[in-house]
C-alpha positions as a Markdown table, in Angstrom:
| # | Residue | x | y | z |
|---|---|---|---|---|
| 1 | Met | 0.0 | 0.0 | -0.2 |
| 2 | Ala | 1.4 | 3.1 | -1.2 |
| 3 | Ile | 1.2 | 5.4 | 1.5 |
| 4 | Ala | 2.6 | 9.0 | 1.1 |
| 5 | Ala | 5.7 | 10.2 | 3.2 |
| 6 | Glu | 5.6 | 7.8 | 6.4 |
| 7 | Pro | 5.2 | 10.0 | 9.3 |
| 8 | Gln | 7.7 | 10.0 | 12.4 |
| 9 | Met | 6.5 | 9.8 | 16.6 |
| 10 | Glu | 9.2 | 12.4 | 17.8 |
| 11 | His | 11.5 | 10.8 | 20.9 |
| 12 | Lys | 13.4 | 12.6 | 23.2 |
| 13 | Ala | 17.2 | 11.9 | 22.9 |
| 14 | Ser | 18.6 | 10.3 | 25.5 |
| 15 | Ser | 21.4 | 12.3 | 26.0 |
| 16 | Gly | 19.3 | 15.4 | 28.2 |
| 17 | Gly | 16.7 | 15.1 | 25.6 |
| 18 | Ala | 17.7 | 18.2 | 24.2 |
| 19 | Ala | 16.8 | 17.3 | 20.8 |
| 20 | Ala | 14.4 | 15.2 | 18.7 |
| 21 | Glu | 15.5 | 12.2 | 16.7 |
| 22 | Ile | 12.7 | 11.1 | 14.4 |
| 23 | Lys | 13.2 | 7.3 | 13.6 |
| 24 | Arg | 10.7 | 4.4 | 11.6 |
| 25 | Trp | 9.0 | 2.1 | 13.6 |
| 26 | Thr | 9.0 | -1.8 | 12.9 |
| 27 | Leu | 7.0 | -4.6 | 14.7 |
| 28 | Asn | 10.7 | -5.5 | 16.5 |
| 29 | Asp | 9.9 | -1.9 | 18.6 |
| 30 | Phe | 6.8 | -3.6 | 20.2 |
| 31 | Asp | 6.2 | -6.1 | 23.0 |
| 32 | Ile | 2.8 | -7.4 | 21.6 |
| 33 | Gly | -0.1 | -7.8 | 24.7 |
| 34 | Lys | -3.9 | -8.7 | 24.5 |
| 35 | Pro | -5.9 | -8.4 | 21.7 |
| 36 | Leu | -8.2 | -5.2 | 22.6 |
| 37 | Gly | -11.1 | -5.7 | 19.9 |
| 38 | Arg | -11.2 | -7.0 | 16.7 |
| 39 | Gly | -12.3 | -4.7 | 13.4 |
| 40 | Lys | -13.8 | -5.2 | 10.1 |
| 41 | Phe | -10.3 | -4.9 | 8.2 |
| 42 | Gly | -7.8 | -6.2 | 11.0 |
| 43 | His | -7.6 | -6.4 | 15.4 |
| 44 | Val | -6.0 | -3.8 | 18.1 |
| 45 | Tyr | -3.8 | -5.9 | 20.3 |
| 46 | Leu | -2.3 | -4.0 | 23.3 |
| 47 | Ala | 1.4 | -3.3 | 23.0 |
| 48 | Arg | 4.4 | -1.8 | 25.1 |
| 49 | Glu | 7.4 | 0.2 | 23.3 |
| 50 | Lys | 10.1 | -1.5 | 24.0 |
| 51 | Arg | 13.5 | 1.2 | 23.4 |
| 52 | Gln | 13.3 | 3.8 | 25.4 |
| 53 | Ser | 9.5 | 4.8 | 27.2 |
| 54 | Asn | 8.0 | 1.3 | 27.7 |
| 55 | His | 4.9 | 3.6 | 27.0 |
| 56 | Ile | 2.2 | 1.0 | 26.5 |
| 57 | Val | 0.2 | 1.7 | 22.8 |
| 58 | Ala | -2.8 | 0.4 | 21.2 |
| 59 | Leu | -1.4 | -1.1 | 17.9 |
| 60 | Lys | -4.1 | -1.5 | 15.4 |
| 61 | Val | -3.1 | -4.5 | 12.6 |
| 62 | Leu | -5.2 | -3.7 | 9.2 |
| 63 | Phe | -4.7 | -6.4 | 6.6 |
| 64 | Lys | -3.7 | -4.3 | 3.2 |
| 65 | Ser | -5.5 | -7.1 | 0.8 |
| 66 | Gln | -8.7 | -6.6 | 2.8 |
| 67 | Leu | -8.2 | -2.6 | 2.5 |
| 68 | Lys | -7.5 | -3.1 | -1.5 |
| 69 | Gln | -10.9 | -5.8 | -1.6 |
| 70 | Ser | -12.9 | -3.4 | 0.4 |
| 71 | Gln | -11.3 | -0.1 | -1.7 |
| 72 | Val | -10.6 | 2.2 | 1.6 |
| 73 | Glu | -6.9 | 2.4 | 1.6 |
| 74 | His | -7.2 | 6.4 | 0.0 |
| 75 | Gln | -9.6 | 6.4 | 3.3 |
| 76 | Leu | -6.9 | 5.1 | 5.3 |
| 77 | Arg | -4.3 | 7.5 | 4.1 |
| 78 | Arg | -7.4 | 10.6 | 4.9 |
| 79 | Glu | -7.7 | 9.4 | 8.5 |
| 80 | Val | -3.5 | 8.8 | 9.0 |
| 81 | Glu | -3.2 | 12.3 | 7.6 |
| 82 | Ile | -6.3 | 14.1 | 9.5 |
| 83 | Gln | -5.8 | 12.0 | 13.2 |
| 84 | Ser | -2.5 | 12.2 | 13.2 |
| 85 | His | -2.3 | 15.9 | 13.4 |
| 86 | Leu | -4.8 | 16.5 | 15.9 |
| 87 | Arg | -4.1 | 17.1 | 19.8 |
| 88 | His | -7.0 | 17.0 | 21.9 |
| 89 | Pro | -7.9 | 15.5 | 25.1 |
| 90 | Asn | -11.0 | 14.2 | 24.3 |
| 91 | Ile | -9.2 | 13.0 | 20.2 |
| 92 | Leu | -7.6 | 9.7 | 20.5 |
| 93 | Arg | -4.0 | 10.2 | 19.5 |
| 94 | Leu | -2.2 | 8.7 | 16.6 |
| 95 | Tyr | 0.9 | 8.8 | 16.9 |
| 96 | Gly | 3.0 | 6.9 | 13.8 |
| 97 | Tyr | 2.4 | 4.0 | 11.8 |
| 98 | Phe | 4.5 | 1.9 | 9.6 |
| 99 | Tyr | 3.8 | -1.0 | 7.6 |
| 100 | Asp | 5.2 | -4.1 | 5.8 |
| 101 | Gln | 4.3 | -6.4 | 2.7 |
| 102 | Lys | 1.0 | -7.6 | 4.0 |
| 103 | Arg | -0.1 | -4.9 | 7.3 |
| 104 | Val | -0.5 | -1.5 | 8.1 |
| 105 | Tyr | 0.2 | -0.8 | 11.9 |
| 106 | Leu | -1.4 | 2.2 | 13.4 |
| 107 | Ile | -0.2 | 3.4 | 16.5 |
| 108 | Leu | -2.7 | 4.9 | 18.7 |
| 109 | Glu | -3.1 | 6.1 | 22.2 |
| 110 | Tyr | -4.4 | 3.6 | 24.5 |
| 111 | Ala | -7.7 | 4.3 | 26.1 |
| 112 | Ala | -7.9 | 2.1 | 29.3 |
| 113 | Lys | -11.3 | 2.0 | 30.0 |
| 114 | Gly | -12.3 | 0.9 | 26.4 |
| 115 | Glu | -15.5 | 1.2 | 24.4 |
| 116 | Leu | -18.2 | 3.3 | 25.4 |
| 117 | Tyr | -21.0 | 1.5 | 23.1 |
| 118 | Lys | -20.4 | -1.6 | 25.5 |
| 119 | Glu | -20.8 | 0.3 | 28.5 |
| 120 | Leu | -23.6 | 1.8 | 27.3 |
| 121 | Gln | -24.8 | -1.6 | 26.6 |
| 122 | Lys | -24.9 | -2.2 | 29.9 |
| 123 | Cys | -26.1 | 0.3 | 31.3 |
| 124 | Lys | -28.9 | 0.5 | 28.9 |
| 125 | Tyr | -28.9 | 4.3 | 29.4 |
| 126 | Phe | -26.8 | 7.4 | 31.5 |
| 127 | Ser | -27.9 | 9.7 | 33.9 |
| 128 | Glu | -27.8 | 13.1 | 32.6 |
| 129 | Arg | -25.1 | 13.9 | 34.4 |
| 130 | Arg | -23.4 | 11.7 | 32.6 |
| 131 | Ala | -25.2 | 12.1 | 29.0 |
| 132 | Ala | -24.2 | 15.7 | 29.7 |
| 133 | Thr | -20.5 | 15.6 | 30.6 |
| 134 | Tyr | -19.9 | 13.3 | 27.4 |
| 135 | Val | -21.5 | 15.3 | 25.4 |
| 136 | Ala | -20.0 | 18.8 | 26.6 |
| 137 | Ser | -16.9 | 16.7 | 26.1 |
| 138 | Leu | -16.8 | 16.0 | 22.4 |
| 139 | Ala | -18.8 | 19.7 | 21.6 |
| 140 | Arg | -15.1 | 20.9 | 22.6 |
| 141 | Ala | -13.5 | 18.2 | 20.7 |
| 142 | Leu | -15.8 | 19.3 | 17.7 |
| 143 | Ile | -15.2 | 22.9 | 18.2 |
| 144 | Tyr | -11.3 | 22.3 | 18.0 |
| 145 | Cys | -11.8 | 19.9 | 15.1 |
| 146 | His | -13.7 | 22.7 | 13.0 |
| 147 | Gly | -11.3 | 24.9 | 13.8 |
| 148 | Lys | -8.8 | 22.9 | 12.1 |
| 149 | His | -11.3 | 22.1 | 9.0 |
| 150 | Val | -11.9 | 19.2 | 10.0 |
| 151 | Ile | -15.6 | 17.6 | 9.9 |
| 152 | His | -15.7 | 13.9 | 11.8 |
| 153 | Arg | -19.0 | 12.4 | 10.0 |
| 154 | Asp | -19.4 | 9.9 | 12.0 |
| 155 | Ile | -19.7 | 10.5 | 15.7 |
| 156 | Lys | -21.5 | 7.5 | 16.9 |
| 157 | Pro | -21.7 | 5.2 | 20.4 |
| 158 | Glu | -19.1 | 2.7 | 18.1 |
| 159 | Asn | -16.2 | 5.1 | 17.7 |
| 160 | Leu | -15.8 | 6.6 | 21.1 |
| 161 | Leu | -13.8 | 5.3 | 23.8 |
| 162 | Val | -12.9 | 5.9 | 27.6 |
| 163 | Gly | -9.7 | 6.9 | 29.0 |
| 164 | Ala | -8.2 | 5.8 | 32.3 |
| 165 | Glu | -9.5 | 8.8 | 33.8 |
| 166 | Gly | -13.0 | 8.2 | 32.4 |
| 167 | Glu | -13.3 | 11.0 | 29.7 |
| 168 | Leu | -14.2 | 10.3 | 26.3 |
| 169 | Lys | -12.4 | 9.9 | 23.3 |
| 170 | Ile | -12.8 | 10.5 | 19.9 |
| 171 | Ala | -11.0 | 6.7 | 18.5 |
| 172 | Asp | -12.3 | 6.7 | 14.9 |
| 173 | Phe | -11.5 | 9.2 | 12.1 |
| 174 | Gly | -12.8 | 6.6 | 9.1 |
| 175 | Trp | -15.0 | 8.8 | 7.6 |
| 176 | Ser | -13.7 | 12.4 | 8.4 |
| 177 | Val | -13.1 | 15.3 | 5.7 |
| 178 | His | -10.9 | 18.4 | 5.2 |
| 179 | Thr | -14.0 | 21.0 | 4.8 |
| 180 | Phe | -12.4 | 22.8 | 2.1 |
| 181 | Asn | -15.0 | 21.9 | -0.4 |
| 182 | Arg | -18.7 | 21.0 | 0.9 |
| 183 | Arg | -19.1 | 17.7 | 0.3 |
| 184 | Arg | -22.2 | 15.7 | -0.7 |
| 185 | Thr | -20.6 | 11.9 | -0.1 |
| 186 | Met | -23.6 | 9.8 | 1.8 |
| 187 | Cys | -21.0 | 7.9 | 4.3 |
| 188 | Gly | -21.1 | 7.1 | 8.6 |
| 189 | Thr | -24.0 | 5.2 | 10.1 |
| 190 | Leu | -27.7 | 5.4 | 8.8 |
| 191 | Asp | -28.9 | 5.9 | 12.4 |
| 192 | Tyr | -26.9 | 9.3 | 12.5 |
| 193 | Leu | -27.1 | 10.7 | 8.9 |
| 194 | Pro | -28.8 | 14.2 | 9.0 |
| 195 | Pro | -31.5 | 15.1 | 6.6 |
| 196 | Glu | -29.0 | 16.6 | 4.3 |
| 197 | Met | -27.0 | 13.5 | 4.1 |
| 198 | Val | -29.7 | 11.4 | 3.4 |
| 199 | Glu | -30.6 | 13.4 | 0.7 |
| 200 | Ser | -27.1 | 13.8 | -0.6 |
| 201 | Val | -27.3 | 17.5 | -0.7 |
| 202 | Glu | -24.1 | 19.3 | 0.1 |
| 203 | His | -23.0 | 19.5 | 3.6 |
| 204 | Asp | -21.1 | 21.4 | 5.9 |
| 205 | Ala | -19.8 | 21.2 | 9.7 |
| 206 | Ser | -23.5 | 21.3 | 11.0 |
| 207 | Val | -23.8 | 17.7 | 10.6 |
| 208 | Asp | -21.7 | 17.1 | 13.7 |
| 209 | Ile | -24.2 | 18.7 | 15.8 |
| 210 | Trp | -26.4 | 16.8 | 14.2 |
| 211 | Ser | -25.0 | 13.6 | 14.9 |
| 212 | Leu | -24.1 | 15.1 | 19.0 |
| 213 | Gly | -27.8 | 15.5 | 19.3 |
| 214 | Val | -28.5 | 11.8 | 18.0 |
| 215 | Leu | -25.8 | 10.7 | 20.2 |
| 216 | Cys | -27.4 | 13.0 | 23.5 |
| 217 | Tyr | -30.6 | 11.1 | 23.0 |
| 218 | Glu | -29.2 | 8.0 | 22.8 |
| 219 | Phe | -27.5 | 8.4 | 26.1 |
| 220 | Leu | -30.2 | 9.5 | 28.1 |
| 221 | Tyr | -33.2 | 6.6 | 26.0 |
| 222 | Gly | -31.1 | 3.8 | 25.2 |
| 223 | Val | -31.6 | 4.4 | 21.5 |
| 224 | Pro | -31.2 | 6.4 | 18.7 |
| 225 | Pro | -34.6 | 8.7 | 18.1 |
| 226 | Phe | -35.2 | 7.9 | 14.3 |
| 227 | Glu | -34.6 | 3.9 | 15.2 |
| 228 | Ala | -36.9 | 1.6 | 12.5 |
| 229 | Lys | -37.6 | -1.6 | 12.0 |
| 230 | Glu | -36.9 | -0.9 | 7.9 |
| 231 | His | -34.1 | 1.0 | 6.5 |
| 232 | Ser | -36.6 | 2.7 | 4.5 |
| 233 | Asp | -38.9 | 3.9 | 7.6 |
| 234 | Thr | -35.6 | 5.5 | 9.3 |
| 235 | Tyr | -35.0 | 7.7 | 6.3 |
| 236 | Lys | -38.4 | 8.7 | 6.4 |
| 237 | Arg | -38.6 | 9.6 | 10.0 |
| 238 | Ile | -34.9 | 11.5 | 9.3 |
| 239 | Leu | -36.2 | 13.4 | 6.5 |
| 240 | Gln | -39.3 | 14.6 | 8.1 |
| 241 | Val | -37.1 | 15.2 | 11.6 |
| 242 | Asn | -40.0 | 12.7 | 13.0 |
| 243 | Leu | -38.7 | 12.7 | 16.9 |
| 244 | Lys | -40.5 | 11.5 | 19.6 |
| 245 | Phe | -39.4 | 11.5 | 24.0 |
| 246 | Pro | -40.9 | 7.8 | 25.2 |
| 247 | Ser | -42.3 | 8.5 | 28.8 |
| 248 | Lys | -40.0 | 6.2 | 30.0 |
| 249 | Pro | -36.4 | 6.6 | 31.3 |
| 250 | Val | -37.6 | 9.7 | 32.4 |
| 251 | Val | -36.2 | 13.0 | 31.1 |
| 252 | Ser | -36.0 | 16.6 | 31.9 |
| 253 | Ser | -37.6 | 18.8 | 29.6 |
| 254 | Ser | -34.0 | 21.0 | 29.8 |
| 255 | Ala | -32.4 | 17.8 | 28.2 |
| 256 | Lys | -35.1 | 17.5 | 25.4 |
| 257 | Asp | -35.0 | 21.6 | 24.9 |
| 258 | Leu | -31.5 | 20.5 | 23.9 |
| 259 | Ile | -31.6 | 17.5 | 21.7 |
| 260 | Ser | -34.7 | 19.4 | 19.8 |
| 261 | Gln | -32.1 | 22.3 | 18.9 |
| 262 | Met | -29.7 | 20.7 | 17.9 |
| 263 | Leu | -32.1 | 17.7 | 15.7 |
| 264 | Val | -33.9 | 20.8 | 13.3 |
| 265 | Lys | -33.8 | 20.0 | 9.3 |
| 266 | Glu | -32.3 | 23.7 | 8.4 |
| 267 | Thr | -28.8 | 23.0 | 8.9 |
| 268 | Ser | -28.2 | 27.2 | 9.4 |
| 269 | Gln | -30.9 | 26.8 | 12.6 |
| 270 | Arg | -29.2 | 24.1 | 14.7 |
| 271 | Leu | -27.7 | 25.0 | 18.0 |
| 272 | Pro | -24.0 | 25.7 | 17.5 |
| 273 | Leu | -21.7 | 24.6 | 19.5 |
| 274 | His | -20.6 | 27.0 | 21.8 |
| 275 | Lys | -24.0 | 27.6 | 22.7 |
| 276 | Leu | -24.6 | 24.3 | 23.3 |
| 277 | Leu | -21.5 | 24.4 | 25.9 |
| 278 | Glu | -24.1 | 27.6 | 27.5 |
| 279 | His | -27.6 | 25.8 | 27.4 |
| 280 | Pro | -28.7 | 25.4 | 31.0 |
| 281 | Trp | -28.7 | 21.8 | 31.3 |
| 282 | Ile | -25.3 | 21.1 | 30.4 |
| 283 | Val | -24.0 | 24.3 | 33.0 |
| 284 | Gln | -26.3 | 22.3 | 35.4 |
| 285 | Asn | -25.2 | 18.6 | 34.4 |
| 286 | Ala | -21.9 | 18.7 | 33.1 |
| 287 | Glu | -18.7 | 18.1 | 35.3 |
| 288 | Pro | -16.6 | 20.9 | 34.6 |
| 289 | Ser | -13.6 | 18.1 | 34.4 |
| 290 | Gly | -15.2 | 16.9 | 31.9 |
| 291 | Val | -14.2 | 13.4 | 33.6 |
| 292 | Tyr | -17.3 | 11.2 | 34.8 |
| 293 | Arg | -16.1 | 8.9 | 37.1 |
| 294 | Gly | -19.9 | 7.5 | 38.7 |
């Protein structure tokens, strides 16, 4: 797989750490530990960088043959290019990558508490305090991304990890794009797609506001708002913004107000992320530290 110039992970030289030496990685630089998960194109392993720092990372191993077969090499290149330049406490770091004849290896930050969607499945739904803390953290991460002209386009529980302290991290940038040109591609997950992507019309960074609204609803109710048995019915519900709030579990009117202001068909009318952070529900419920400890 011909990936352009290989980004490097910086290491402080051992002599007092004055200069940063650039090194290329190989599999021999790591002790491979237990598997952390499996994806469509490979596996993720716990790994320790041997030589200097004994740094614990997650090593994502992707098979070139599968990437080629699914025609996602370009998508992977874009993901690496975008994620390696992002530095935010709520975005999983991509330290670097290397490859051999058969595989591509991504060196990622290790999020000790694992996948958020498993936690959501276990709890069924989250408390308002927990949901608000997560939503505020994601809003801050997305404000940062949008400031760098990056739209994520695939915010959903499966793409979120939890760090050792309980902080949320956006982990997957497979569908993200630079916003220098307006996009029309249909991508992401059906339940989370905004009307403009369902209709394949031009979309911009406000797609992430919509997805965050869907996520907030799913945190509080345990299901996405436009879920239906048939795909075609989900499409219809999204296009009509057929938003219903069940009576159980009990959710405050303030939370419903926030969700209603994000799930708006007219993109320019969606609540901007900086305004979301000032919304009474966020102000009253979100942990200022951005860390939910239960």
